[in-house]
N, C-alpha and C positions, 0 to 999 in steps of 0.2 A: 525181139519183142521189145515194145515199150513198157517200162515199169515205172512206178513212183520215184525209183531212185534215178532212173534215165531223166525223166522230167526235172527233178531237182537239180541234176546235173548240168542240165542245158540252162536253167535260170542262172545258176552259179557261174558257169563257163562264159555266158554271153549276158553279162548285167547291164551292158550299155550299148546304145545304137551303133550301128556301123559308122566308122569315121566319115565316110561318105558313100554315096550309091554305087561308086565304082569299086569299093571294096567287097560288096556283096557277089556272091557267085550265082549271078542270075541264070547264066548258061546251064548250070546244074539243074536248074528248076524246070527248064525247057527240056533238057535231055531225058530227065526221069519222069516227070508228070505232066509236062506243057501240053502236049495233045490230048491226053486222057481228060484232064481237067479244064480244057479250053482256056488257058492261061494267056493274058495278054499284059504287056507292059505298056502303059500310056506314058511317054516320055514328056508331053506337054504338061500334063498333071502331076506326074511323078508318082503313079500307082500302079501295083500289081492287081489285076483284076481276075478273079477266079470264076470263071464262067460255069464251073460245075455247082455252084452255090447258088441259092434263090437270090433274086434280086434285092429283096428285104433284109438280107442277112448283112450284119456289121462287118462281117469278115469277108465280103465278097470283093470289096475294094479297099486294099491296104496301102497307105502311103509308103513309098520306099524309104522315106526319112525316119519311119518308126520302126523299120526292120532291124534286128539286132544281128540275125544270121541266117542262114539257110543250110540246113543239115540234112544229109543224106542217111537213111538206114537201110536195112535190107527190104522191107516192104513198103516203108513210108518215106516221105521228104517232109521235114520239119520247117516252118516258117516261124521263128522265134521272134516274139515281140516282148515288151516289158513285162505285161501282166497276163500273157496268153501264148499259146503255142498252137498254131494251125498245123495239123498233120494231113497230109494228102496222101492217100494211099496209090501205089504204083501199079495195082494189078486190076484195080475198079475205080468207080468214081466216088467211093466213100471218102468222106471228109470227118475229122475228129478234132475237136477243139478243147484244149485243156485251159481252164482260167484259173490263174493262182489265187489261193486263198488268201483273204486279208488277214493280216496279223494285226491284233488289237494295239493300239498306241499307248504311250504311257499314260495319256490324259484318259483314255478308256479303261484302263487298269484301275487307276484311282478312283474313278467315278463308279466302278464296280464294287471297290472295297466300302465306299460310304453309302451305296446304295440301299435303300429301305425294303425290307422284304416283307 
């Protein structure tokens, strides 16, 4: 089961992009969810295309250079990015996306202190 703690661990464990596209376990993606989610890798453009997502979705086409890791779970396969994680279900075409909440910057905190109410 994917919990908040698991999601936080993924962001902490994979804070940077993969050193190269060769370091990503793309075969794992095809072995676990490739056929079900109609996944293609366009070598020329360097993108993973998730066919089970609507063409208007910003997560349908993900540049390989932006992927931090591909991580398998019991029911899901996760594509970890900087500020989001795309979860692809292994049993059906369900896709779930977690978007990392923004933490306020120091400037925002200072502005909040002096803000008139």
